C-alpha positions, 0 to 999 in steps of 0.5 A, spaced: 089 616 578 092 609 581 098 607 577 094 601 575 089 606 571 089 607 563 095 609 560 094 616 557 098 620 552 098 628 551 099 629 544 101 636 542 102 638 535 106 644 534 109 648 528 114 655 529 111 656 536 117 655 541 115 660 546 108 658 547 110 651 547 115 652 552 110 655 557 105 649 555 110 644 557 111 646 564 103 647 565 102 640 562 108 637 566 104 639 573 098 635 571 101 629 567 106 627 572 101 625 578 097 621 573 103 618 569 101 620 563 106 621 557 107 628 553 108 627 546 110 633 541 109 632 534 113 637 530 111 639 523 117 643 522 122 638 518 128 642 521 126 640 528 126 647 530 122 645 537 127 640 539 131 644 544 125 646 547 122 639 548 128 634 549 128 632 556 121 634 558 117 630 553 117 625 547 119 628 541 118 626 534 118 630 527 112 629 522 115 632 515 108 631 511 105 638 511 098 639 515 095 638 521 092 631 519 098 628 518 101 630 525 095 628 528 095 621 525 103 621 527 100 622 534 095 616 533 101 612 531 106 614 536 100 613 542 098 606 539 100 602 545 096 607 550 089 607 552 087 614 550 090 620 547 089 627 549 090 632 544 091 640 546 094 645 541 100 649 542 097 655 543 093 653 549 093 653 557 090 648 561 086 650 567 087 646 574 084 640 574 083 639 566 086 632 565 083 629 571 076 632 569 077 629 562 079 622 564 073 622 570 068 623 564 071 618 560 071 613 566 064 615 568 061 614 561 065 609 558 065 614 552 069 613 545 071 621 546 070 626 551 070 634 549 073 639 554 071 646 554 075 652 550 075 659 552 079 664 548 083 669 551 085 676 548 091 680 549 091 685 554 089 692 552 085 689 546 079 693 544 075 691 538 067 691 539 066 689 532 070 682 533 068 682 540 061 682 539 061 678 532 062 672 536 068 669 532 071 666 538 065 663 541 064 656 541 058 652 542 058 649 549 054 643 551 052 641 558 056 636 562 055 629 560 051 631 553 052 627 547 056 632 541 055 630 534 062 633 533 068 636 536 074 639 535 081 636 537 084 642 541 081 639 547 079 632 546 080 625 549 080 619 544 079 612 546 084 609 542 081 602 542 075 605 539 079 609 534 082 602 532 076 598 532 073 603 527 079 604 523 079 611 523 084 616 521 084 623 520 083 625 512 090 628 510 087 631 504 084 636 509 091 637 512 092 644 509 085 646 509 082 645 516 076 641 518 080 634 519 078 634 526 070 635 525 070 630 519 074 625 524 069 626 529 063 626 525 065 619 522 066 616 529 059 618 531 057 615 525 060 608 526 057 608 533 061 612 538 059 617 543 063 624 544 061 626 551 061 633 553 066 635 559 065 643 560 069 642 567 075 640 563 077 647 561 083 650 556 084 657 555 086 659 547 091 665 547 089 669 541 095 672 538 094 679 535 095 676 528 088 673 529 085 679 531 084 682 525 077 683 521 080 679 514 083 673 519 076 672 522 072 672 516 077 668 512 076 663 518 068 663 517 069 662 510 073 656 511 069 653 516 063 654 511 067 650 506 069 644 511 062 644 514 059 642 507 065 638 505 064 634 512 057 633 510 058 630 503 063 625 506 059 623 511 052 622 508 054 623 501 050 624 495 048 630 490 042 632 495 047 634 501 051 639 496 044 642 494 042 643 501 049 646 502 048 651 496 041 653 498 043 654 505 049 658 504 046 662 499 040 663 505 046 665 509 049 670 504 042 674 503 040 674 511 047 676 513 048 681 508 041 684 510 044 684 517 050 687 516 047 693 512 043 694 518 049 694 522 052 699 518 046 704 517 045 704 525 052 703 527 051 697 531 058 693 531 054 687 533 049 686 527 055 689 522 060 683 525 055 678 525 052 679 519 059 679 515 060 673 519 054 669 516 056 672 509 063 669 509 060 662 512 055 662 507 060 664 501 064 658 504 058 653 504 057 655 497 064 654 495 064 647 498 058 645 495 061 647 488 067 643 490 072 649 491 077 648 497 081 654 501 088 651 504 088 656 510 094 652 513 098 653 507 098 660 508 101 661 515 103 657 521 098 652 524 093 654 529 
């Protein structure tokens, strides 16, 4: 991209992942330098534990307010003079051509946001058919150029002119529960923005061993269920949304429980795992409809 092109900031939220962040910065520099993009690291550790890893390689700021929403809002503030911000997580690795693909889709479609593809990678030697066949780390993928109703921020370009025009910020009430990105992008679409899919813009999510346990993946499914109903309630409002969430969650629990039982009886890990995932997500939807929360990120490192 020519020097006269749009100005870009690549924003990396981080918290206590120094080795992963170190590797990511090397990978980002190789793609950022040719297009003149700035790399910004926002550390959510008030002690500034990532400073030594980052200084001299990227712009570094500390956001002391806990939670991913506060970190992402700080990134928006720090990138205010740029045309676009690109979010990537500190436990990911961009594939070659990742940044170029995001920017090309943005320029081609003139969209307010561009969502890339995230592929999970398990550690060498990992072998758990229950988790692998349960689809816990499989994400919905849209065709190139398709309009998405929502998007996560672990591989997302945001047009900052649109963000300012719509007056959007990440809801810091969801900073420790998660789901702030789904709410943000839902509100962007409600305001008239478009999220374009760019499946050629690939990042790899390197799944750490602590996330490859049955309790962890079921807790994540439960939290996603809560966030789904909370987002719908904020965006659309009304008692009817909560009642649909309650009914939909109950249906997932019943159908998922039957599938789990089938998998247990037939010793089929695919049915057992997908049934358990449906039960956990359905229970989360019911909890969200009843106004309950689950502060996932208060229990561990971000990610």
